[in-house]
ZADO-1210 file (C-alpha; in nm, 4 decimals, padded with zeros to 6 digits):
<atoms>
<atom x="-00.6264" y="07.7898" z="-04.5972" code="UNK" pos="1"/>
<atom x="-00.8434" y="07.4785" z="-04.6560" code="UNK" pos="2"/>
<atom x="-00.8109" y="07.1894" z="-04.4145" code="UNK" pos="3"/>
<atom x="-00.6227" y="06.8893" z="-04.5506" code="UNK" pos="4"/>
<atom x="-00.8338" y="06.6016" z="-04.6745" code="UNK" pos="5"/>
<atom x="-00.8811" y="06.3166" z="-04.4318" code="UNK" pos="6"/>
<atom x="-00.6319" y="06.0441" z="-04.4923" code="UNK" pos="7"/>
<atom x="-00.7604" y="05.7085" z="-04.5951" code="UNK" pos="8"/>
<atom x="-00.7863" y="05.4664" z="-04.3032" code="UNK" pos="9"/>
<atom x="-00.5242" y="05.1932" z="-04.3041" code="UNK" pos="10"/>
<atom x="-00.6974" y="04.8586" z="-04.3676" code="UNK" pos="11"/>
<atom x="-00.6806" y="04.6051" z="-04.0870" code="UNK" pos="12"/>
<atom x="-00.5092" y="04.2887" z="-04.2198" code="UNK" pos="13"/>
<atom x="-00.6760" y="04.0725" z="-03.9526" code="UNK" pos="14"/>
<atom x="-01.0213" y="04.1850" z="-04.0590" code="UNK" pos="15"/>
<atom x="-00.9151" y="04.1592" z="-04.4224" code="UNK" pos="16"/>
<atom x="-00.7970" y="03.8012" z="-04.3712" code="UNK" pos="17"/>
<atom x="-01.1267" y="03.7073" z="-04.2081" code="UNK" pos="18"/>
<atom x="-01.3228" y="03.8691" z="-04.4889" code="UNK" pos="19"/>
<atom x="-01.1088" y="03.7074" z="-04.7565" code="UNK" pos="20"/>
<atom x="-01.1881" y="03.3607" z="-04.6183" code="UNK" pos="21"/>
<atom x="-01.5496" y="03.4530" z="-04.5305" code="UNK" pos="22"/>
<atom x="-01.4646" y="03.3252" z="-04.1843" code="UNK" pos="23"/>
<atom x="-01.8136" y="03.4139" z="-04.0641" code="UNK" pos="24"/>
<atom x="-01.9499" y="03.1302" z="-04.2781" code="UNK" pos="25"/>
<atom x="-01.7308" y="02.8538" z="-04.1333" code="UNK" pos="26"/>
<atom x="-02.0195" y="02.7048" z="-03.9278" code="UNK" pos="27"/>
<atom x="-02.2049" y="02.6376" z="-04.2525" code="UNK" pos="28"/>
<atom x="-01.9029" y="02.4608" z="-04.4039" code="UNK" pos="29"/>
<atom x="-01.8649" y="02.2389" z="-04.0976" code="UNK" pos="30"/>
<atom x="-02.2377" y="02.1693" z="-04.0812" code="UNK" pos="31"/>
<atom x="-02.2442" y="02.0183" z="-04.4319" code="UNK" pos="32"/>
<atom x="-01.9960" y="01.7441" z="-04.3520" code="UNK" pos="33"/>
<atom x="-02.1048" y="01.6975" z="-03.9904" code="UNK" pos="34"/>
<atom x="-02.4740" y="01.6570" z="-04.0702" code="UNK" pos="35"/>
<atom x="-02.3994" y="01.4206" z="-04.3560" code="UNK" pos="36"/>
<atom x="-02.1662" y="01.2179" z="-04.1370" code="UNK" pos="37"/>
<atom x="-02.4202" y="01.1949" z="-03.8539" code="UNK" pos="38"/>
<atom x="-02.6933" y="01.0746" z="-04.0891" code="UNK" pos="39"/>
<atom x="-02.4632" y="00.8189" z="-04.2516" code="UNK" pos="40"/>
<atom x="-02.3811" y="00.6691" z="-03.9107" code="UNK" pos="41"/>
<atom x="-02.7329" y="00.7029" z="-03.7642" code="UNK" pos="42"/>
<atom x="-02.6209" y="00.9574" z="-03.5083" code="UNK" pos="43"/>
<atom x="-02.3663" y="00.7254" z="-03.3517" code="UNK" pos="44"/>
<atom x="-01.9874" y="00.7339" z="-03.3331" code="UNK" pos="45"/>
<atom x="-01.8287" y="00.6275" z="-03.6647" code="UNK" pos="46"/>
<atom x="-01.6396" y="00.2995" z="-03.6254" code="UNK" pos="47"/>
<atom x="-01.3550" y="00.4364" z="-03.8371" code="UNK" pos="48"/>
<atom x="-01.2183" y="00.7576" z="-03.6798" code="UNK" pos="49"/>
<atom x="-01.0615" y="00.8580" z="-04.0122" code="UNK" pos="50"/>
<atom x="-01.4013" y="00.9878" z="-04.1278" code="UNK" pos="51"/>
<atom x="-01.3511" y="01.2932" z="-03.9058" code="UNK" pos="52"/>
<atom x="-01.0805" y="01.4128" z="-04.1455" code="UNK" pos="53"/>
<atom x="-01.3641" y="01.5024" z="-04.3813" code="UNK" pos="54"/>
<atom x="-01.4436" y="01.8045" z="-04.1626" code="UNK" pos="55"/>
<atom x="-01.1050" y="01.9849" z="-04.1974" code="UNK" pos="56"/>
<atom x="-01.0992" y="01.8765" z="-04.5630" code="UNK" pos="57"/>
<atom x="-01.4326" y="02.0513" z="-04.6211" code="UNK" pos="58"/>
<atom x="-01.3134" y="02.3627" z="-04.4392" code="UNK" pos="59"/>
<atom x="-00.9935" y="02.3820" z="-04.6424" code="UNK" pos="60"/>
<atom x="-01.1670" y="02.3538" z="-04.9785" code="UNK" pos="61"/>
<atom x="-01.4531" y="02.5852" z="-04.8787" code="UNK" pos="62"/>
<atom x="-01.2463" y="02.8739" z="-04.7430" code="UNK" pos="63"/>
<atom x="-00.9742" y="02.8306" z="-05.0026" code="UNK" pos="64"/>
<atom x="-01.2395" y="02.8672" z="-05.2717" code="UNK" pos="65"/>
<atom x="-01.3647" y="03.1842" z="-05.1023" code="UNK" pos="66"/>
<atom x="-01.0157" y="03.3344" z="-05.1188" code="UNK" pos="67"/>
<atom x="-00.9777" y="03.2263" z="-05.4812" code="UNK" pos="68"/>
<atom x="-01.3078" y="03.3948" z="-05.5640" code="UNK" pos="69"/>
<atom x="-01.1822" y="03.7275" z="-05.4301" code="UNK" pos="70"/>
<atom x="-00.8544" y="03.6865" z="-05.6191" code="UNK" pos="71"/>
<atom x="-01.0391" y="03.6155" z="-05.9449" code="UNK" pos="72"/>
<atom x="-01.2654" y="03.9200" z="-05.8942" code="UNK" pos="73"/>
<atom x="-00.9912" y="04.1610" z="-05.7838" code="UNK" pos="74"/>
<atom x="-01.0020" y="04.3786" z="-06.0974" code="UNK" pos="75"/>
<atom x="-01.3794" y="04.4187" z="-06.0910" code="UNK" pos="76"/>
<atom x="-01.3793" y="04.4716" z="-05.7148" code="UNK" pos="77"/>
<atom x="-01.1243" y="04.7532" z="-05.7526" code="UNK" pos="78"/>
<atom x="-01.3910" y="04.9437" z="-05.9455" code="UNK" pos="79"/>
<atom x="-01.7155" y="04.8303" z="-05.7830" code="UNK" pos="80"/>
<atom x="-01.6211" y="04.7176" z="-05.4306" code="UNK" pos="81"/>
<atom x="-01.2922" y="04.8821" z="-05.3319" code="UNK" pos="82"/>
<atom x="-01.3562" y="04.7998" z="-04.9652" code="UNK" pos="83"/>
<atom x="-01.2911" y="04.4290" z="-05.0264" code="UNK" pos="84"/>
<atom x="-00.9648" y="04.2870" z="-04.8830" code="UNK" pos="85"/>
<atom x="-00.7547" y="04.2802" z="-05.2016" code="UNK" pos="86"/>
<atom x="-00.8406" y="04.6194" z="-05.3603" code="UNK" pos="87"/>
<atom x="-00.8351" y="04.7903" z="-05.0189" code="UNK" pos="88"/>
<atom x="-00.4752" y="04.6769" z="-04.9719" code="UNK" pos="89"/>
<atom x="-00.5480" y="04.4705" z="-04.6598" code="UNK" pos="90"/>
<atom x="-00.4292" y="04.1515" z="-04.8340" code="UNK" pos="91"/>
<atom x="-00.1887" y="04.1570" z="-05.1338" code="UNK" pos="92"/>
<atom x="-00.3261" y="03.9695" z="-05.4337" code="UNK" pos="93"/>
<atom x="-00.0305" y="03.7296" z="-05.4432" code="UNK" pos="94"/>
<atom x="-00.0790" y="03.6411" z="-05.0780" code="UNK" pos="95"/>
<atom x="-00.4514" y="03.5853" z="-05.1377" code="UNK" pos="96"/>
<atom x="-00.3775" y="03.3477" z="-05.4249" code="UNK" pos="97"/>
<atom x="-00.1202" y="03.1568" z="-05.2179" code="UNK" pos="98"/>
<atom x="-00.3678" y="03.1233" z="-04.9293" code="UNK" pos="99"/>
<atom x="-00.6363" y="02.9961" z="-05.1659" code="UNK" pos="100"/>
<atom x="-00.4044" y="02.7407" z="-05.3220" code="UNK" pos="101"/>
<atom x="-00.2674" y="02.6147" z="-04.9904" code="UNK" pos="102"/>
<atom x="-00.6100" y="02.5775" z="-04.8323" code="UNK" pos="103"/>
<atom x="-00.7664" y="02.3982" z="-05.1270" code="UNK" pos="104"/>
<atom x="-00.4717" y="02.1616" z="-05.1708" code="UNK" pos="105"/>
<atom x="-00.4593" y="02.1117" z="-04.7957" code="UNK" pos="106"/>
<atom x="-00.8275" y="02.0203" z="-04.7911" code="UNK" pos="107"/>
<atom x="-00.7745" y="01.7582" z="-05.0606" code="UNK" pos="108"/>
<atom x="-00.4752" y="01.6198" z="-04.8686" code="UNK" pos="109"/>
<atom x="-00.6788" y="01.5925" z="-04.5472" code="UNK" pos="110"/>
<atom x="-00.9406" y="01.3947" z="-04.7379" code="UNK" pos="111"/>
<atom x="-00.6765" y="01.1755" z="-04.9029" code="UNK" pos="112"/>
<atom x="-00.5367" y="01.0963" z="-04.5585" code="UNK" pos="113"/>
<atom x="-00.8785" y="00.9536" z="-04.4717" code="UNK" pos="114"/>
<atom x="-00.8794" y="00.7331" z="-04.7811" code="UNK" pos="115"/>
<atom x="-00.8093" y="00.7390" z="-05.1567" code="UNK" pos="116"/>
<atom x="-01.1781" y="00.7605" z="-05.2475" code="UNK" pos="117"/>
<atom x="-01.2274" y="01.0514" z="-05.0088" code="UNK" pos="118"/>
<atom x="-00.9291" y="01.2285" z="-05.1661" code="UNK" pos="119"/>
<atom x="-01.0698" y="01.1845" z="-05.5169" code="UNK" pos="120"/>
<atom x="-01.4133" y="01.3029" z="-05.4034" code="UNK" pos="121"/>
<atom x="-01.2794" y="01.6163" z="-05.2380" code="UNK" pos="122"/>
<atom x="-01.0505" y="01.6861" z="-05.5342" code="UNK" pos="123"/>
<atom x="-01.3614" y="01.6840" z="-05.7556" code="UNK" pos="124"/>
<atom x="-01.5352" y="01.9282" z="-05.5193" code="UNK" pos="125"/>
<atom x="-01.2262" y="02.1522" z="-05.5232" code="UNK" pos="126"/>
<atom x="-01.2174" y="02.1415" z="-05.9024" code="UNK" pos="127"/>
<atom x="-01.5835" y="02.2449" z="-05.9222" code="UNK" pos="128"/>
<atom x="-01.5157" y="02.5269" z="-05.6757" code="UNK" pos="129"/>
<atom x="-01.2184" y="02.6509" z="-05.8777" code="UNK" pos="130"/>
<atom x="-01.4232" y="02.6331" z="-06.1960" code="UNK" pos="131"/>
<atom x="-01.6935" y="02.8410" z="-06.0297" code="UNK" pos="132"/>
<atom x="-01.4406" y="03.1008" z="-05.9141" code="UNK" pos="133"/>
<atom x="-01.2566" y="03.1288" z="-06.2448" code="UNK" pos="134"/>
<atom x="-01.5272" y="03.0670" z="-06.5038" code="UNK" pos="135"/>
<atom x="-01.8562" y="03.0310" z="-06.3214" code="UNK" pos="136"/>
<atom x="-02.0297" y="03.3403" z="-06.4460" code="UNK" pos="137"/>
<atom x="-02.3714" y="03.3348" z="-06.6035" code="UNK" pos="138"/>
<atom x="-02.7300" y="03.2857" z="-06.4850" code="UNK" pos="139"/>
<atom x="-02.7184" y="02.9052" z="-06.5067" code="UNK" pos="140"/>
<atom x="-02.3552" y="02.7943" z="-06.4965" code="UNK" pos="141"/>
<atom x="-02.2625" y="02.9838" z="-06.1799" code="UNK" pos="142"/>
<atom x="-02.5517" y="02.8656" z="-05.9584" code="UNK" pos="143"/>
<atom x="-02.5207" y="02.5126" z="-06.0994" code="UNK" pos="144"/>
<atom x="-02.1504" y="02.4900" z="-06.0104" code="UNK" pos="145"/>
<atom x="-02.2034" y="02.6329" z="-05.6633" code="UNK" pos="146"/>
<atom x="-02.4933" y="02.3954" z="-05.6007" code="UNK" pos="147"/>
<atom x="-02.2771" y="02.1010" z="-05.7072" code="UNK" pos="148"/>
<atom x="-01.9968" y="02.2150" z="-05.4738" code="UNK" pos="149"/>
<atom x="-02.2194" y="02.2298" z="-05.1682" code="UNK" pos="150"/>
<atom x="-02.3979" y="01.9068" z="-05.2610" code="UNK" pos="151"/>
<atom x="-02.0557" y="01.7433" z="-05.2860" code="UNK" pos="152"/>
<atom x="-01.9624" y="01.8811" z="-04.9456" code="UNK" pos="153"/>
<atom x="-02.2745" y="01.7289" z="-04.7913" code="UNK" pos="154"/>
<atom x="-02.2165" y="01.4103" z="-04.9894" code="UNK" pos="155"/>
<atom x="-01.8695" y="01.3704" z="-04.8399" code="UNK" pos="156"/>
<atom x="-02.0358" y="01.3126" z="-04.5048" code="UNK" pos="157"/>
<atom x="-02.3301" y="01.1119" z="-04.6350" code="UNK" pos="158"/>
<atom x="-02.1024" y="00.8766" z="-04.8275" code="UNK" pos="159"/>
<atom x="-01.8267" y="00.8742" z="-04.5653" code="UNK" pos="160"/>
<atom x="-01.8554" y="00.4984" z="-04.4903" code="UNK" pos="161"/>
<atom x="-01.7926" y="00.4225" z="-04.8571" code="UNK" pos="162"/>
<atom x="-01.5335" y="00.6965" z="-04.9078" code="UNK" pos="163"/>
<atom x="-01.3227" y="00.6054" z="-04.6063" code="UNK" pos="164"/>
<atom x="-01.3898" y="00.2354" z="-04.5803" code="UNK" pos="165"/>
<atom x="-01.6846" y="00.0701" z="-04.4138" code="UNK" pos="166"/>
<atom x="-02.0349" y="-00.0578" z="-04.4683" code="UNK" pos="167"/>
<atom x="-02.2780" y="00.2067" z="-04.5997" code="UNK" pos="168"/>
<atom x="-02.6214" y="00.1829" z="-04.4420" code="UNK" pos="169"/>
<atom x="-02.8104" y="00.4303" z="-04.6603" code="UNK" pos="170"/>
<atom x="-02.9247" y="00.3669" z="-05.0148" code="UNK" pos="171"/>
<atom x="-02.7150" y="00.5598" z="-05.2719" code="UNK" pos="172"/>
<atom x="-03.0386" y="00.6516" z="-05.4506" code="UNK" pos="173"/>
<atom x="-03.1852" y="00.8122" z="-05.1409" code="UNK" pos="174"/>
<atom x="-02.8554" y="00.9816" z="-05.0537" code="UNK" pos="175"/>
<atom x="-02.8405" y="01.1159" z="-05.4093" code="UNK" pos="176"/>
<atom x="-03.1894" y="01.2598" z="-05.3704" code="UNK" pos="177"/>
<atom x="-03.0852" y="01.4445" z="-05.0547" code="UNK" pos="178"/>
<atom x="-02.7757" y="01.5815" z="-05.2267" code="UNK" pos="179"/>
<atom x="-02.9832" y="01.6994" z="-05.5226" code="UNK" pos="180"/>
<atom x="-03.2311" y="01.8869" z="-05.3021" code="UNK" pos="181"/>
<atom x="-02.9496" y="02.0558" z="-05.1122" code="UNK" pos="182"/>
<atom x="-02.7745" y="02.1447" z="-05.4372" code="UNK" pos="183"/>
<atom x="-03.0947" y="02.2971" z="-05.5741" code="UNK" pos="184"/>
<atom x="-03.1386" y="02.4969" z="-05.2543" code="UNK" pos="185"/>
<atom x="-02.7879" y="02.6424" z="-05.2750" code="UNK" pos="186"/>
<atom x="-02.8331" y="02.7081" z="-05.6483" code="UNK" pos="187"/>
<atom x="-03.1476" y="02.9096" z="-05.5652" code="UNK" pos="188"/>
<atom x="-02.9496" y="03.1158" z="-05.3129" code="UNK" pos="189"/>
<atom x="-02.6726" y="03.1677" z="-05.5660" code="UNK" pos="190"/>
<atom x="-02.9197" y="03.2837" z="-05.8310" code="UNK" pos="191"/>
<atom x="-03.0588" y="03.5343" z="-05.5829" code="UNK" pos="192"/>
<atom x="-02.7119" y="03.6483" z="-05.4769" code="UNK" pos="193"/>
<atom x="-02.5929" y="03.7194" z="-05.8295" code="UNK" pos="194"/>
<atom x="-02.8817" y="03.9649" z="-05.8684" code="UNK" pos="195"/>
<atom x="-02.7534" y="04.1472" z="-05.5616" code="UNK" pos="196"/>
<atom x="-02.4062" y="04.1642" z="-05.7158" code="UNK" pos="197"/>
<atom x="-02.5524" y="04.3083" z="-06.0342" code="UNK" pos="198"/>
<atom x="-02.3907" y="04.0496" z="-06.2602" code="UNK" pos="199"/>
<atom x="-02.6437" y="04.1334" z="-06.5310" code="UNK" pos="200"/>
<atom x="-02.8017" y="04.4600" z="-06.6406" code="UNK" pos="201"/>
<atom x="-03.1506" y="04.3196" z="-06.6969" code="UNK" pos="202"/>
<atom x="-03.4383" y="04.4585" z="-06.4878" code="UNK" pos="203"/>
<atom x="-03.4992" y="04.2588" z="-06.1712" code="UNK" pos="204"/>
<atom x="-03.8645" y="04.2021" z="-06.2510" code="UNK" pos="205"/>
<atom x="-04.0052" y="03.8998" z="-06.0693" code="UNK" pos="206"/>
<atom x="-03.6808" y="03.7038" z="-06.0725" code="UNK" pos="207"/>
<atom x="-03.5972" y="03.7660" z="-05.7041" code="UNK" pos="208"/>
<atom x="-03.9451" y="03.6465" z="-05.6075" code="UNK" pos="209"/>
<atom x="-03.9043" y="03.3259" z="-05.8075" code="UNK" pos="210"/>
<atom x="-03.5591" y="03.2517" z="-05.6661" code="UNK" pos="211"/>
<atom x="-03.6693" y="03.3211" z="-05.3082" code="UNK" pos="212"/>
<atom x="-03.9743" y="03.0965" z="-05.3487" code="UNK" pos="213"/>
<atom x="-03.7481" y="02.8251" z="-05.4917" code="UNK" pos="214"/>
<atom x="-03.5198" y="02.8620" z="-05.1896" code="UNK" pos="215"/>
<atom x="-03.8210" y="02.8322" z="-04.9575" code="UNK" pos="216"/>
<atom x="-03.9526" y="02.5176" z="-05.1239" code="UNK" pos="217"/>
<atom x="-03.6154" y="02.3420" z="-05.1441" code="UNK" pos="218"/>
<atom x="-03.5398" y="02.4352" z="-04.7831" code="UNK" pos="219"/>
<atom x="-03.8603" y="02.2651" z="-04.6702" code="UNK" pos="220"/>
<atom x="-03.8011" y="01.9697" z="-04.8982" code="UNK" pos="221"/>
<atom x="-03.4527" y="01.9151" z="-04.7556" code="UNK" pos="222"/>
<atom x="-03.5742" y="01.8034" z="-04.4135" code="UNK" pos="223"/>
<atom x="-03.8627" y="01.6062" z="-04.5622" code="UNK" pos="224"/>
<atom x="-03.6290" y="01.4216" z="-04.7992" code="UNK" pos="225"/>
<atom x="-03.3966" y="01.3330" z="-04.5124" code="UNK" pos="226"/>
<atom x="-03.6917" y="01.1978" z="-04.3192" code="UNK" pos="227"/>
<atom x="-03.7911" y="00.9811" z="-04.6145" code="UNK" pos="228"/>
<atom x="-03.4314" y="00.8529" z="-04.6323" code="UNK" pos="229"/>
<atom x="-03.4623" y="00.7131" z="-04.2816" code="UNK" pos="230"/>
<atom x="-03.8223" y="00.5981" z="-04.3087" code="UNK" pos="231"/>
<atom x="-03.7405" y="00.3956" z="-04.6186" code="UNK" pos="232"/>
<atom x="-03.4128" y="00.2685" z="-04.4727" code="UNK" pos="233"/>
<atom x="-03.5612" y="-00.0640" z="-04.3499" code="UNK" pos="234"/>
<atom x="-03.6464" y="-00.1431" z="-04.7115" code="UNK" pos="235"/>
<atom x="-03.2723" y="-00.1359" z="-04.7773" code="UNK" pos="236"/>
<atom x="-03.1793" y="-00.3548" z="-04.4827" code="UNK" pos="237"/>
<atom x="-03.1227" y="-00.0846" z="-04.2209" code="UNK" pos="238"/>
<atom x="-03.2649" y="-00.1450" z="-03.8772" code="UNK" pos="239"/>
<atom x="-03.2699" y="00.0985" z="-03.5916" code="UNK" pos="240"/>
<atom x="-03.4958" y="00.2878" z="-03.3528" code="UNK" pos="241"/>
<atom x="-03.7351" y="00.5442" z="-03.4923" code="UNK" pos="242"/>
<atom x="-03.8542" y="00.8452" z="-03.2976" code="UNK" pos="243"/>
<atom x="-04.1905" y="01.0087" z="-03.3557" code="UNK" pos="244"/>
<atom x="-04.0688" y="01.3198" z="-03.1742" code="UNK" pos="245"/>
<atom x="-03.7650" y="01.3777" z="-03.3938" code="UNK" pos="246"/>
<atom x="-03.9657" y="01.2985" z="-03.7073" code="UNK" pos="247"/>
<atom x="-04.2234" y="01.5600" z="-03.6116" code="UNK" pos="248"/>
<atom x="-03.9415" y="01.8036" z="-03.5288" code="UNK" pos="249"/>
<atom x="-03.7873" y="01.7526" z="-03.8726" code="UNK" pos="250"/>
<atom x="-04.1175" y="01.8298" z="-04.0446" code="UNK" pos="251"/>
<atom x="-04.1846" y="02.1274" z="-03.8167" code="UNK" pos="252"/>
<atom x="-03.8419" y="02.2861" z="-03.8701" code="UNK" pos="253"/>
<atom x="-03.8543" y="02.2242" z="-04.2450" code="UNK" pos="254"/>
<atom x="-04.2028" y="02.3722" z="-04.2874" code="UNK" pos="255"/>
<atom x="-04.1307" y="02.6655" z="-04.0557" code="UNK" pos="256"/>
<atom x="-03.8106" y="02.7509" z="-04.2397" code="UNK" pos="257"/>
<atom x="-03.9916" y="02.7464" z="-04.5731" code="UNK" pos="258"/>
<atom x="-04.2746" y="02.9572" z="-04.4343" code="UNK" pos="259"/>
<atom x="-04.0311" y="03.2277" z="-04.3179" code="UNK" pos="260"/>
<atom x="-03.8798" y="03.2530" z="-04.6664" code="UNK" pos="261"/>
<atom x="-04.2183" y="03.2457" z="-04.8416" code="UNK" pos="262"/>
<atom x="-04.3462" y="03.5261" z="-04.6165" code="UNK" pos="263"/>
<atom x="-04.0346" y="03.7281" z="-04.6974" code="UNK" pos="264"/>
<atom x="-04.0901" y="03.6713" z="-05.0695" code="UNK" pos="265"/>
<atom x="-04.4450" y="03.8063" z="-05.0499" code="UNK" pos="266"/>
<atom x="-04.3470" y="04.1036" z="-04.8358" code="UNK" pos="267"/>
<atom x="-04.0467" y="04.2063" z="-05.0437" code="UNK" pos="268"/>
<atom x="-04.2305" y="04.1632" z="-05.3719" code="UNK" pos="269"/>
<atom x="-04.5019" y="04.3955" z="-05.2401" code="UNK" pos="270"/>
<atom x="-04.2362" y="04.6551" z="-05.1504" code="UNK" pos="271"/>
<atom x="-04.0854" y="04.6425" z="-05.4978" code="UNK" pos="272"/>
<atom x="-03.7514" y="04.4773" z="-05.5616" code="UNK" pos="273"/>
<atom x="-03.4265" y="04.6748" z="-05.5529" code="UNK" pos="274"/>
<atom x="-03.0628" y="04.5639" z="-05.5347" code="UNK" pos="275"/>
<atom x="-03.0508" y="04.6455" z="-05.1629" code="UNK" pos="276"/>
<atom x="-03.3696" y="04.4493" z="-05.0989" code="UNK" pos="277"/>
<atom x="-03.2270" y="04.1541" z="-05.2907" code="UNK" pos="278"/>
<atom x="-02.9230" y="04.1773" z="-05.0636" code="UNK" pos="279"/>
<atom x="-03.1494" y="04.1599" z="-04.7590" code="UNK" pos="280"/>
<atom x="-03.3237" y="03.8537" z="-04.9042" code="UNK" pos="281"/>
<atom x="-02.9901" y="03.6841" z="-04.9713" code="UNK" pos="282"/>
<atom x="-02.8759" y="03.7568" z="-04.6167" code="UNK" pos="283"/>
<atom x="-03.1985" y="03.6089" z="-04.4806" code="UNK" pos="284"/>
<atom x="-03.1460" y="03.2893" z="-04.6807" code="UNK" pos="285"/>
<atom x="-02.7877" y="03.2572" z="-04.5555" code="UNK" pos="286"/>
<atom x="-02.9023" y="03.3057" z="-04.1961" code="UNK" pos="287"/>
<atom x="-03.1677" y="03.0361" z="-04.2440" code="UNK" pos="288"/>
<atom x="-02.9241" y="02.7866" z="-04.3969" code="UNK" pos="289"/>
<atom x="-02.8240" y="02.6374" z="-04.0581" code="UNK" pos="290"/>
<atom x="-03.1927" y="02.5782" z="-03.9871" code="UNK" pos="291"/>
<atom x="-03.2263" y="02.3946" z="-04.3174" code="UNK" pos="292"/>
<atom x="-02.9461" y="02.1563" z="-04.2217" code="UNK" pos="293"/>
<atom x="-03.0869" y="02.1325" z="-03.8680" code="UNK" pos="294"/>
<atom x="-03.4042" y="01.9814" z="-04.0130" code="UNK" pos="295"/>
<atom x="-03.1828" y="01.6980" z="-04.1409" code="UNK" pos="296"/>
<atom x="-02.9689" y="01.6563" z="-03.8277" code="UNK" pos="297"/>
<atom x="-03.2628" y="01.6401" z="-03.5861" code="UNK" pos="298"/>
<atom x="-03.3783" y="01.3106" z="-03.7369" code="UNK" pos="299"/>
<atom x="-03.0883" y="01.1212" z="-03.5759" code="UNK" pos="300"/>
<atom x="-03.0424" y="01.3513" z="-03.2759" code="UNK" pos="301"/>
<atom x="-03.1869" y="01.0858" z="-03.0410" code="UNK" pos="302"/>
<atom x="-02.9660" y="00.8014" z="-03.1616" code="UNK" pos="303"/>
<atom x="-02.6241" y="00.9088" z="-03.0401" code="UNK" pos="304"/>
<atom x="-02.4075" y="01.1982" z="-02.9308" code="UNK" pos="305"/>
<atom x="-02.2804" y="01.2633" z="-03.2839" code="UNK" pos="306"/>
<atom x="-02.6364" y="01.3076" z="-03.4102" code="UNK" pos="307"/>
<atom x="-02.7277" y="01.5326" z="-03.1185" code="UNK" pos="308"/>
<atom x="-02.4035" y="01.7247" z="-03.1562" code="UNK" pos="309"/>
<atom x="-02.4675" y="01.7852" z="-03.5259" code="UNK" pos="310"/>
<atom x="-02.8165" y="01.9164" z="-03.4505" code="UNK" pos="311"/>
<atom x="-02.6913" y="02.1407" z="-03.1696" code="UNK" pos="312"/>
<atom x="-02.4079" y="02.2707" z="-03.3877" code="UNK" pos="313"/>
<atom x="-02.6545" y="02.3734" z="-03.6595" code="UNK" pos="314"/>
<atom x="-02.8573" y="02.5720" z="-03.4073" code="UNK" pos="315"/>
<atom x="-02.5597" y="02.7356" z="-03.2359" code="UNK" pos="316"/>
<atom x="-02.3675" y="02.7807" z="-03.5616" code="UNK" pos="317"/>
<atom x="-02.6174" y="03.0339" z="-03.6893" code="UNK" pos="318"/>
<atom x="-02.5615" y="03.2581" z="-03.3866" code="UNK" pos="319"/>
<atom x="-02.1828" y="03.2140" z="-03.4070" code="UNK" pos="320"/>
<atom x="-02.1943" y="03.3158" z="-03.7717" code="UNK" pos="321"/>
<atom x="-02.4020" y="03.6232" z="-03.6856" code="UNK" pos="322"/>
<atom x="-02.1518" y="03.7283" z="-03.4178" code="UNK" pos="323"/>
<atom x="-01.8565" y="03.6800" z="-03.6525" code="UNK" pos="324"/>
<atom x="-02.0238" y="03.8906" z="-03.9215" code="UNK" pos="325"/>
<atom x="-02.0037" y="04.1898" z="-03.6875" code="UNK" pos="326"/>
<atom x="-01.6241" y="04.1546" z="-03.6713" code="UNK" pos="327"/>
<atom x="-01.5717" y="04.0219" z="-04.0239" code="UNK" pos="328"/>
<atom x="-01.8620" y="04.1575" z="-04.2314" code="UNK" pos="329"/>
<atom x="-01.9374" y="03.9830" z="-04.5587" code="UNK" pos="330"/>
<atom x="-01.8445" y="04.2218" z="-04.8389" code="UNK" pos="331"/>
</atoms>
């Protein structure tokens, strides 16, 4: 008599909840707002404590959008990725939608508690995130929307004196340039990631190489742009100590980060691109993202404990994220 088939393992709702929210990526969500905030206040303690509400606001919108993304993709995931939290049965679809809605609305409310402008800004970021989740498919629209979301997250910190109430010290033009570079970097990662997901049936060709090179260049440019922001600050009336050491560190981290990604692009292109190799490249870019933001935070690390804390968080956050991925793997 044949042995009975092995029963399907019961999904762990705790693991499913962590995967639904992409909890392993929370250091990256915090780093956006924290690094922007530290740069906006030159590494020192913000005079208005309400600016700190931007951090939980960013977390709410970010992780709520992650849950909404899984809810929107539940039908496709049931066929292609049944191990994900909703199709596996770990999290009911209705519960996932409720979690997404509560977190995103909660994030906007946290921002609104800091100030009306902050609430409007974060509501715009949440709207872009929802648009990406529900209609952001396509080779250009999807990466563009995701890049705008993350640029807006960074911008919430960079523009925090204006959003919450205070005297901005950085030029809006220079802040806009930093947001654009970061948005382009995230858009490059998104373009690479959608090839891993197989969202189109076209041959991979050289597209992964181009997207990985773009990620390398924008990663390097991020730290260099931030350095220019501070070097040109006196032109806009900002005075403050400059540090040769932290300036050199910003350039070194930025160039090193880009070099790692460029070397990976050459090596993987020589191997011959496959979906699994694209996945490895995407994972590498995500692991290097804290280093990209670290190249920004280090510039003000010597000017106050907030600046140093932001820099340290970027460095430690990468290792925390790696540890969390073992418990809550990204699916």
